[in-house]
Structure formats: structure tokens, C-alpha cells
VOPAGU-2260 file (C-alpha; in pm, 1 decimal, decimal comma):
REM VOPAGU-2260
SITE   aa  ch    i         X         Y         Z
SITE  MET   A    0      -7,9       2,1     -25,6
SITE  CYS   A    1     156,0     325,5    -103,0
SITE  LEU   A    2      98,2     616,9     147,8
SITE  SER   A    3     227,0     946,3     -41,0
SITE  ASP   A    4     -77,4    1192,3     -46,0
SITE  LEU   A    5     -52,4    1539,4      64,7
SITE  ILE   A    6    -232,0    1590,7     396,0
SITE  SER   A    7    -352,5    1945,2     493,7
SITE  VAL   A    8    -388,4    1950,6     870,6
SITE  ILE   A    9    -627,1    2243,7     943,9
SITE  ILE   A   10    -594,8    2445,1    1284,6
SITE  PRO   A   11    -840,2    2696,9    1366,5
SITE  VAL   A   12    -658,3    2958,7    1657,7
SITE  TYR   A   13    -839,5    3178,3    1887,5
SITE  ASN   A   14    -659,2    3317,9    2235,6
SITE  VAL   A   15    -480,6    2981,9    2278,6
SITE  GLU   A   16    -115,3    3131,5    2339,7
SITE  LYS   A   17     -91,8    2891,0    2635,9
SITE  PHE   A   18    -159,1    2540,0    2426,2
SITE  LEU   A   19     -51,6    2653,3    2064,2
SITE  MET   A   20     294,1    2533,2    2045,6
SITE  ARG   A   21     216,1    2208,7    2190,6
SITE  CYS   A   22     -57,7    2134,3    1935,3
SITE  TYR   A   23     179,8    2258,2    1648,5
SITE  LYS   A   24     462,7    2054,3    1776,4
SITE  SER   A   25     225,8    1724,6    1812,6
SITE  ILE   A   26     156,1    1771,6    1474,9
SITE  ALA   A   27     507,0    1878,6    1352,4
SITE  ASP   A   28     690,4    1543,6    1471,3
SITE  GLN   A   29     367,9    1294,9    1339,1
SITE  THR   A   30     511,2     949,1    1182,6
SITE  TYR   A   31     354,4    1072,4     844,8
SITE  SER   A   32     542,6    1374,3     699,8
SITE  LYS   A   33     417,0    1480,8     392,7
SITE  LEU   A   34     179,2    1723,7     543,2
SITE  GLU   A   35      95,9    2123,5     490,3
SITE  ILE   A   36     -20,9    2274,7     811,0
SITE  ILE   A   37    -259,1    2570,7     770,3
SITE  LEU   A   38    -286,0    2764,7    1080,1
SITE  ILE   A   39    -622,0    3017,2    1095,3
SITE  ASP   A   40    -569,0    3294,6    1313,0
SITE  ASP   A   41    -942,9    3398,3    1404,6
SITE  GLY   A   42    -911,5    3736,1    1566,6
SITE  SER   A   43    -690,4    3631,2    1860,2
SITE  VAL   A   44    -635,0    3929,1    2082,6
SITE  ASP   A   45    -354,8    3746,5    2284,6
SITE  ASN   A   46      -1,9    3633,6    2145,1
SITE  SER   A   47    -165,6    3340,8    1908,6
SITE  GLY   A   48    -137,8    3547,9    1577,4
SITE  LYS   A   49     227,8    3629,8    1665,4
SITE  ILE   A   50     319,7    3273,1    1734,7
SITE  CYS   A   51     154,9    3124,9    1424,3
SITE  ASP   A   52     348,1    3393,2    1245,2
SITE  GLU   A   53     720,6    3236,0    1458,7
SITE  ILE   A   54     609,6    2913,3    1378,3
SITE  ALA   A   55     547,7    2935,1     975,8
SITE  GLU   A   56     924,0    3112,2     980,9
SITE  ASN   A   57    1069,9    2831,7    1087,5
SITE  ASP   A   58     841,5    2535,0     916,8
SITE  LEU   A   59     805,4    2578,8     539,5
SITE  ARG   A   60     512,9    2363,4     585,9
SITE  VAL   A   61     280,1    2598,8     749,4
SITE  LYS   A   62      57,9    2869,4     607,9
SITE  VAL   A   63     -95,5    3116,1     838,5
SITE  ILE   A   64    -431,1    3325,8     753,2
SITE  HIS   A   65    -536,6    3633,9    1002,8
SITE  LYS   A   66    -868,3    3684,4     974,5
SITE  LYS   A   67   -1141,1    3899,0    1195,5
SITE  ASN   A   68   -1313,3    3672,0    1444,1
SITE  GLU   A   69   -1580,6    3486,0    1279,0
SITE  GLY   A   70   -1633,6    3147,9    1467,0
SITE  LEU   A   71   -1492,2    2796,6    1463,4
SITE  GLY   A   72   -1703,0    2729,1    1175,7
SITE  LEU   A   73   -1596,7    3005,8     958,4
SITE  ALA   A   74   -1233,9    2948,0    1038,6
SITE  ARG   A   75   -1236,6    2589,4     935,3
SITE  ASN   A   76   -1399,5    2716,7     617,2
SITE  THR   A   77   -1125,4    2920,9     542,1
SITE  GLY   A   78    -856,2    2627,9     574,8
SITE  LEU   A   79   -1056,8    2454,9     342,5
SITE  ASP   A   80   -1060,0    2700,0      62,7
SITE  MET   A   81    -676,0    2713,6     122,1
SITE  ALA   A   82    -602,0    2325,4     138,6
SITE  SER   A   83    -439,4    2178,9    -150,1
SITE  GLY   A   84    -374,2    1817,1      -4,9
SITE  ASP   A   85    -541,0    1505,3     -99,9
SITE  TYR   A   86    -700,1    1455,2     231,0
SITE  VAL   A   87    -792,0    1711,0     533,0
SITE  VAL   A   88    -755,8    1681,0     888,5
SITE  PHE   A   89    -903,0    1920,4    1153,7
SITE  VAL   A   90    -700,5    1983,8    1478,5
SITE  ASP   A   91    -834,7    2205,0    1733,0
SITE  SER   A   92    -569,6    2436,9    1862,4
SITE  ASP   A   93    -592,6    2353,0    2234,9
SITE  ASP   A   94    -559,4    1975,3    2205,3
SITE  PHE   A   95    -269,5    1760,2    2114,4
SITE  VAL   A   96    -247,0    1418,4    1918,4
SITE  LYS   A   97      -6,6    1094,0    1970,4
SITE  LYS   A   98     271,1    1096,0    1726,5
SITE  ASN   A   99     127,4     816,6    1483,4
SITE  TYR   A  100    -213,3    1011,8    1479,6
SITE  ILE   A  101    -224,9    1077,2    1121,9
SITE  GLU   A  102     -42,7     759,3    1015,1
SITE  ILE   A  103    -327,1     564,1    1179,1
SITE  MET   A  104    -620,1     751,4    1043,9
SITE  TYR   A  105    -442,0     765,9     683,3
SITE  LYS   A  106    -382,5     392,5     690,3
SITE  ALA   A  107    -756,7     347,1     824,9
SITE  ILE   A  108    -898,5     514,4     502,6
SITE  LYS   A  109    -681,2     321,4     266,7
SITE  GLU   A  110    -714,5     -18,4     402,6
SITE  ASN   A  111   -1092,9      33,4     416,2
SITE  ASN   A  112   -1150,5     268,9     116,6
SITE  ALA   A  113   -1321,9     464,8     338,9
SITE  ASP   A  114   -1382,7     868,6     274,2
SITE  VAL   A  115   -1370,6     974,6     644,8
SITE  SER   A  116   -1189,2     862,7     942,7
SITE  SER   A  117   -1259,2    1013,3    1297,3
SITE  CYS   A  118    -996,1     955,9    1590,1
SITE  GLY   A  119   -1053,1     844,4    1928,3
SITE  ILE   A  120   -1038,6    1083,1    2223,4
SITE  ILE   A  121    -843,6    1114,7    2570,6
SITE  GLN   A  122    -998,8    1413,4    2779,0
SITE  TYR   A  123    -756,0    1474,6    3122,7
SITE  TYR   A  124    -904,4    1625,6    3439,0
SITE  ALA   A  125    -760,0    1834,6    3702,7
SITE  ASP   A  126    -791,0    1565,6    3944,9
SITE  GLY   A  127    -559,8    1338,1    3725,1
SITE  SER   A  128    -828,2    1107,8    3551,3
SITE  GLN   A  129    -913,7    1080,7    3212,8
SITE  TYR   A  130   -1156,6     945,1    2969,3
SITE  GLU   A  131   -1114,2     745,5    2666,8
SITE  LYS   A  132   -1305,3     667,3    2374,5
SITE  PRO   A  133   -1093,1     430,4    2150,6
SITE  ILE   A  134    -958,6     488,4    1807,9
SITE  CYS   A  135   -1037,3     448,0    1530,1
SITE  ASP   A  136   -1406,1     503,4    1390,4
SITE  ILE   A  137   -1464,6     471,2     999,0
SITE  LYS   A  138   -1745,4     628,7     845,0
SITE  LYS   A  139   -1833,4     538,9     474,9
SITE  PHE   A  140   -2034,2     790,0     212,4
SITE  TYR   A  141   -2102,1     788,3    -126,7
SITE  SER   A  142   -1830,0     737,1    -360,2
SITE  GLU   A  143   -1838,9     657,0    -743,8
SITE  LYS   A  144   -1665,9     312,1    -670,3
SITE  GLU   A  145   -1899,1      46,1    -553,3
SITE  GLU   A  146   -1683,8     -59,5    -252,0
SITE  GLY   A  147   -1688,3     282,1    -131,0
SITE  ARG   A  148   -2056,9     347,0    -131,4
SITE  SER   A  149   -2249,7     371,9     204,0
SITE  PHE   A  150   -2573,0     180,1     201,3
SITE  LEU   A  151   -2886,6     337,5     206,6
SITE  ILE   A  152   -3185,6     167,5     413,4
SITE  SER   A  153   -3491,1     278,5     229,5
SITE  GLU   A  154   -3765,7     461,6     411,8
SITE  SER   A  155   -3961,1     237,9     244,1
SITE  VAL   A  156   -3875,9     -36,5     540,4
SITE  ARG   A  157   -4013,0     204,1     775,5
SITE  GLY   A  158   -4334,2     225,2     564,7
SITE  GLU   A  159   -4388,4    -138,6     629,0
SITE  GLY   A  160   -4375,9    -113,8     980,9
SITE  ALA   A  161   -3986,5    -101,9    1081,9
SITE  LYS   A  162   -3941,8      67,7    1444,0
SITE  LEU   A  163   -3636,3     276,8    1536,1
SITE  TYR   A  164   -3513,5     209,3    1875,1
SITE  ASN   A  165   -3215,0     371,4    2106,0
SITE  ASN   A  166   -2946,4     223,6    2266,3
SITE  SER   A  167   -3132,9      64,1    2549,4
SITE  LYS   A  168   -3399,9     -91,8    2282,1
SITE  GLU   A  169   -3646,4     198,9    2381,1
SITE  ARG   A  170   -3862,0     354,3    2105,6
SITE  PHE   A  171   -3807,8     680,3    2112,2
SITE  THR   A  172   -4008,3     837,1    1804,7
SITE  GLU   A  173   -4302,4     792,0    1562,4
SITE  GLU   A  174   -4157,4     625,1    1232,3
SITE  LEU   A  175   -4347,1     791,2     969,8
SITE  LEU   A  176   -4306,7    1152,6    1059,5
SITE  PRO   A  177   -4207,8    1396,7     769,0
SITE  ARG   A  178   -3841,1    1324,8     712,2
SITE  ASP   A  179   -3663,2    1649,4     870,2
SITE  ILE   A  180   -3873,3    1595,9    1205,9
SITE  LEU   A  181   -3759,6    1231,6    1186,6
SITE  THR   A  182   -3402,6    1346,1    1159,7
SITE  GLY   A  183   -3403,8    1605,0    1394,9
SITE  ASN   A  184   -3566,5    1307,0    1669,2
SITE  ILE   A  185   -3303,7    1079,1    1588,7
SITE  ARG   A  186   -3031,1    1371,4    1611,1
SITE  LYS   A  187   -3152,6    1484,8    1949,9
SITE  GLU   A  188   -3178,6    1084,8    2083,2
SITE  MET   A  189   -2823,1    1032,3    1977,2
SITE  LYS   A  190   -2706,4    1343,6    2119,3
SITE  ARG   A  191   -2873,3    1265,5    2455,9
SITE  GLU   A  192   -2734,8     905,0    2478,2
SITE  GLY   A  193   -2346,0    1030,9    2307,7
SITE  SER   A  194   -2410,7     729,1    2066,3
SITE  GLU   A  195   -2298,2     703,5    1693,4
SITE  HIS   A  196   -2639,7     533,1    1582,7
SITE  VAL   A  197   -2987,0     432,2    1674,2
SITE  TRP   A  198   -3118,7      80,2    1601,5
SITE  LEU   A  199   -3387,9     -27,5    1332,6
SITE  SER   A  200   -3603,2    -344,3    1360,1
SITE  MET   A  201   -3772,5    -524,7    1093,2
SITE  LYS   A  202   -3956,0    -792,7    1323,6
SITE  THR   A  203   -4254,2    -643,2    1249,4
SITE  ILE   A  204   -4224,6    -736,6     871,8
SITE  ASP   A  205   -4314,3   -1085,7     749,7
SITE  PRO   A  206   -3959,8   -1225,9     675,3
SITE  GLU   A  207   -4096,4   -1365,8     290,4
SITE  GLN   A  208   -4230,3   -1012,9     255,1
SITE  LEU   A  209   -3911,2    -846,8     375,5
SITE  LYS   A  210   -3687,1   -1084,9     127,6
SITE  GLU   A  211   -3941,1   -1012,4    -165,5
SITE  HIS   A  212   -3959,5    -653,1    -116,6
SITE  PHE   A  213   -3616,4    -580,8     -16,0
SITE  PRO   A  214   -3364,2    -818,2    -110,6
SITE  ASN   A  215   -3076,3    -608,8    -154,8
SITE  ILE   A  216   -3118,6    -485,5     211,6
SITE  VAL   A  217   -3142,9    -807,6     351,4
SITE  GLU   A  218   -2830,3    -924,7     169,3
SITE  HIS   A  219   -2646,1    -635,2     270,3
SITE  CYS   A  220   -2698,2    -686,0     601,8
SITE  LYS   A  221   -2615,1   -1048,9     605,2
SITE  GLU   A  222   -2289,3    -941,6     431,9
SITE  HIS   A  223   -2220,9    -708,8     729,3
SITE  GLY   A  224   -2319,4   -1000,9    1030,6
SITE  TYR   A  225   -2658,0    -895,8    1040,9
SITE  ASN   A  226   -2971,0   -1149,9    1034,4
SITE  VAL   A  227   -3270,9    -965,1     963,8
SITE  PRO   A  228   -3564,6    -950,7    1059,0
SITE  ASP   A  229   -3403,2   -1111,4    1383,0
SITE  GLU   A  230   -3174,3    -855,6    1464,5
SITE  MET   A  231   -3157,5    -490,5    1475,3
SITE  ILE   A  232   -2905,3    -293,9    1241,3
SITE  PRO   A  233   -2765,4      30,3    1332,6
SITE  VAL   A  234   -2888,1     326,1    1149,3
SITE  VAL   A  235   -2790,8     695,4    1077,3
SITE  PRO   A  236   -2998,5     977,7     916,4
SITE  ALA   A  237   -2855,1    1078,3     583,3
SITE  GLN   A  238   -2901,8    1372,1     392,3
SITE  HIS   A  239   -3115,6    1198,3     169,5
SITE  TYR   A  240   -3376,4    1448,0      64,6
SITE  PHE   A  241   -3146,1    1698,3     -81,9
SITE  MET   A  242   -3282,2    1823,4    -436,5
SITE  GLY   A  243   -3353,3    2056,4    -665,9
SITE  GLY   A  244   -3183,5    2400,0    -810,9
SITE  ILE   A  245   -3346,2    2479,3   -1144,3
SITE  LYS   A  246   -3666,1    2693,0   -1088,7
SITE  VAL   A  247   -3917,8    2586,2   -1347,4
SITE  ASN   A  248   -4354,6    2623,5   -1363,7
SITE  LEU   A  249   -4561,1    2335,6   -1370,4
SITE  GLN   A  250   -4496,5    2223,3   -1706,6
SITE  SER   A  251   -4156,6    2216,7   -1603,0
SITE  LYS   A  252   -4039,7    2517,7   -1817,7
SITE  THR   A  253   -3726,5    2715,4   -1712,0
SITE  SER   A  254   -3728,6    3095,4   -1694,0
SITE  MET   A  255   -3534,1    3067,5   -2049,5
SITE  ASP   A  256   -3735,1    2984,2   -2350,9
SITE  GLN   A  257   -3715,2    2621,9   -2502,0
SITE  LEU   A  258   -3509,7    2500,1   -2203,5
SITE  TYR   A  259   -3722,4    2256,5   -1980,2
SITE  ALA   A  260   -3564,1    2038,2   -1643,3
SITE  ILE   A  261   -3689,7    1761,5   -1492,5
SITE  GLY   A  262   -3621,5    1542,9   -1217,3
SITE  GLU   A  263   -3392,1    1590,4    -928,3
SITE  THR   A  264   -3230,0    1885,9   -1110,8
SITE  ALA   A  265   -3550,1    2054,0   -1105,1
SITE  CYS   A  266   -3720,5    2254,9    -861,1
SITE  ASN   A  267   -4103,5    2287,1    -936,2
SITE  GLY   A  268   -4249,2    2391,3    -618,5
SITE  VAL   A  269   -4445,4    2086,5    -531,0
SITE  HIS   A  270   -4251,4    1878,7    -321,3
SITE  GLY   A  271   -4182,4    2099,7     -11,2
SITE  ARG   A  272   -3919,0    2104,8     217,2
SITE  ASN   A  273   -3893,9    1714,7     257,8
SITE  ARG   A  274   -3954,9    1616,3    -147,5
SITE  LEU   A  275   -4200,7    1375,0    -170,5
SITE  ALA   A  276   -4139,7     960,1    -152,7
SITE  SER   A  277   -4047,9     792,7    -508,0
SITE  ASN   A  278   -4016,8    1206,2    -639,6
SITE  SER   A  279   -3816,0    1041,9    -939,5
SITE  LEU   A  280   -4143,8     829,2   -1047,6
SITE  LEU   A  281   -4352,2    1124,6    -990,9
SITE  GLU   A  282   -4100,5    1323,7   -1237,3
SITE  SER   A  283   -4063,4    1096,2   -1488,8
SITE  MET   A  284   -4465,6     992,1   -1517,6
SITE  VAL   A  285   -4619,6    1358,0   -1465,5
SITE  PHE   A  286   -4400,4    1645,2   -1514,5
SITE  ALA   A  287   -4163,5    1483,5   -1836,5
SITE  LYS   A  288   -4540,8    1398,9   -1971,8
SITE  ARG   A  289   -4648,4    1787,2   -1957,3
SITE  ALA   A  290   -4308,2    1900,2   -2077,7
SITE  ALA   A  291   -4366,8    1687,8   -2390,7
SITE  LYS   A  292   -4660,3    1782,3   -2427,2
SITE  GLU   A  293   -4630,3    2195,6   -2420,2
SITE  MET   A  294   -4313,4    2144,5   -2612,1
SITE  THR   A  295   -4500,8    1933,5   -2885,2
SITE  ALA   A  296   -4771,6    2227,1   -2873,6
SITE  GLU   A  297   -4473,1    2513,0   -2902,8
SITE  PHE   A  298   -4290,9    2320,1   -3186,2
SITE  ASP   A  299   -4395,6    2537,3   -3491,0
SITE  LYS   A  300   -4349,6    2852,7   -3291,8
SITE  THR   A  301   -4027,6    2761,9   -3195,1
SITE  LYS   A  302   -3751,0    3010,0   -3360,5
SITE  THR   A  303   -3420,5    2936,0   -3446,9
SITE  LYS   A  304   -3135,0    3125,5   -3182,7
SITE  SER   A  305   -2766,2    3185,8   -3292,0
SITE  PHE   A  306   -2521,7    3135,6   -3006,7
SITE  ASP   A  307   -2235,7    3270,9   -3168,3
SITE  ASN   A  308   -2232,6    3608,7   -2999,5
SITE  VAL   A  309   -2271,0    3439,8   -2635,7
SITE  ASP   A  310   -2015,6    3540,0   -2418,7
SITE  PHE   A  311   -1895,2    3254,9   -2204,4
SITE  THR   A  312   -1598,7    3457,0   -2034,4
SITE  PRO   A  313   -1756,3    3467,9   -1703,9
SITE  TYR   A  314   -1761,0    3068,7   -1733,0
SITE  GLU   A  315   -1407,0    3016,9   -1830,4
SITE  ASP   A  316   -1257,8    3036,0   -1498,2
SITE  LYS   A  317   -1361,1    2668,4   -1364,9
SITE  LYS   A  318   -1234,2    2708,5   -1014,3
SITE  LYS   A  319   -1339,6    3048,7    -939,5
SITE  LEU   A  320   -1699,3    2909,1   -1011,7
SITE  GLU   A  321   -1650,9    2593,6    -822,2
SITE  LYS   A  322   -1533,3    2828,5    -520,4
SITE  GLU   A  323   -1860,7    3035,8    -559,8
SITE  TYR   A  324   -2083,0    2730,8    -594,0
SITE  LYS   A  325   -1937,5    2542,8    -312,0
SITE  GLN   A  326   -1968,1    2882,2     -82,5
SITE  LEU   A  327   -2327,1    2902,2    -227,6
SITE  ILE   A  328   -2406,6    2536,3     -70,0
SITE  ARG   A  329   -2243,3    2602,4     251,8
SITE  ASP   A  330   -2425,1    2902,5     307,9
SITE  GLU   A  331   -2714,4    2739,3     247,2
SITE  ILE   A  332   -2599,9    2431,6     464,5
SITE  ASP   A  333   -2487,9    2679,3     759,5
SITE  LYS   A  334   -2848,7    2845,2     734,1
SITE  GLU   A  335   -3017,1    2514,7     782,7
SITE  ASN   A  336   -2783,5    2385,4    1077,5
SITE  ALA   A  337   -2867,7    2718,3    1257,8
SITE  LYS   A  338   -3211,0    2682,9    1199,8
SITE  MET   A  339   -3196,5    2316,3    1354,1
SITE  ASN   A  340   -3014,7    2444,2    1654,3
SITE  ASP   A  341   -3254,3    2717,5    1739,2
SITE  GLU   A  342   -3527,8    2486,6    1733,8
SITE  GLU   A  343   -3316,1    2241,6    1970,2
SITE  LYS   A  344   -3251,8    2522,5    2204,4
SITE  GLN   A  345   -3626,7    2646,5    2193,0
SITE  GLU   A  346   -3702,5    2277,9    2300,1
SITE  ASN   A  347   -3480,2    2255,0    2558,8
């Protein structure tokens, strides 16, 4: 196994002059040395910014950004924009890590063909006691490679009667709630328990019906050591309902003449916040037909347009566009997260 990727280590810094050098040294002395170290001084009012500059003077791998104080999330995003590594590591500046920390996580990602690896932690207390959560948890997300793709447990399983349980094997929510509400309830329960997942039981579904309706799910669970429906399986929420973007009318026509958008790329206003189940079926059967009818009716009126004089220069800088689009998506995610956090605070 070749371990040669560049890894970007992003360290947000704010008023940590007592701990910053310890944090940096724990990164600088890693057994895996192909690193770029990005220090984001988030408007520190102590000597942290000065320490960052001194570190950069003596280590060519270090880059420093000084910015106004806007919080941890934006500091990390600033580091992401600057990062050029194949992988990214986040370390808080008041923490320090073991000498083989990056090597262990990097190897775990390579060996498991994963996208994300999260390390264990040790918390030290003033009385000398400590709490340890072991290394190393691997989470797989979607990948173009089949072996690296996380597996979706269809919401249809809950529709057939599957039930959700916490780690104490107690039910904590109604399974058929709208997606955003159900996701929020699962997140709250995981936070309350300090757990990484909840459990899904399919015992209420007839075994033959389960195999007939969800053969891939049954097989996948079996491959991972879970005998459904006799055993529960661990599950977490996924951003499965994120869709839409191009505004269209109820005939799937965009604001541009002769341009129609259908499917997950379209925003036609009928799905609402959560989108309807089986939206691909709805789109292909209803809106494709509507679009086809209108295009047929308008075909004789269609005017040929020349694109010879279109100015494409605003689209030539691909990296700039990617950065702008990326930021737009991040901003929307931040807004949604802020809404959810506010809702949780109000309920508590």
C-alpha cells in the first residue's frame, strides 16, 4: 500500500497562546510527514497570531491566515478553501495528538476504502483522571466506487412497519413523521445518549415479504453480520432528501425559452421541504409528460437562435466558479444547521 498523499492539517486558532505550540509540535513531529499545516488565526487578541507567524518562519510546511473573528465554522471553511492536500485533517489548537495519529487514520482510510476517519479522544481532568474513547471509527459516504459507497436503508422499510430504537432498546419517535422532523428526533436521541447511531428493527415485517420487497437490504445486512429480521441494524440519518435547484413551472419550463428541466435537478415547488417519496417516479410520469405536451404544442412557434455571439468569459474560470458554487451550498447548509440548532434550544 502506497502512502504518499499530501495531507492538509487545518488548525483554527483563537486566544490559545498557552496551548498553541504544544498543538503544533504534536503535528510537526508526526510519523507521517507529508503535510501542509494551515493555521487560521481567527482574530486572536492574545499572542496567538504572533506565535503562528513565528512557527511559519521556521517550518516551510506552515501557512498562516489572519482574519477577523467569525467563529470556528468559518475558520475551518477558510482553511478548506486554502487546502491543497488530497486529504484534510482538523485539529483544535488547544488539543494535541499522538505521534502516529495521522498515520493511523490515513491507513484506516486506505485499508477500508473510506472517505472519512474519526479518531478517538482522551480527556484529561484536573484531578488526574481521564476518559478515553478508543480509535478508530470509519464512516463511509457515497463514492463512485461500488466498494466505497455507503448503503441506504430505504425509508420504505419504515413504511412497511420497521421500528426505531435507542441503545436501551426503547422506542423514542414515530417512524412515519416527515423526514426533517424524524431526522431531528434521531439526532436528539443520539446526542442525549452520546451514541453514534440508533437501531432499526424489522421484526414487524413478515420475513418472506421482507426478502421479496427488500432483497438487496437483506443481503447487505447479511454480508455485514446482521441476520434480519431477527437482529436490529445500526442506522443514522442521511441527507437523502436534498434535491432541486433549477426553478421551473408546472410544465417543467425554466425562465429561459426552449429550456426544460425534469427530475432531481428541477425545483417545481410541489415537493416542499422534504420532497415527496418516489419523486423520480413522479417526475418521469407527470412532469416529463407535461413538458413533452407543451414542447409539442409550441414546436411550430419555436424560433431558431444563434449562439455565436454569446459571451462565455464569465464561465472560463472553472476554479472560481467551483469556489463560488461551493460557498453557496455551504451558506445554505449553515442556515439550515442554524435553524435546527435554534429549534433544539427552544425545545430545551
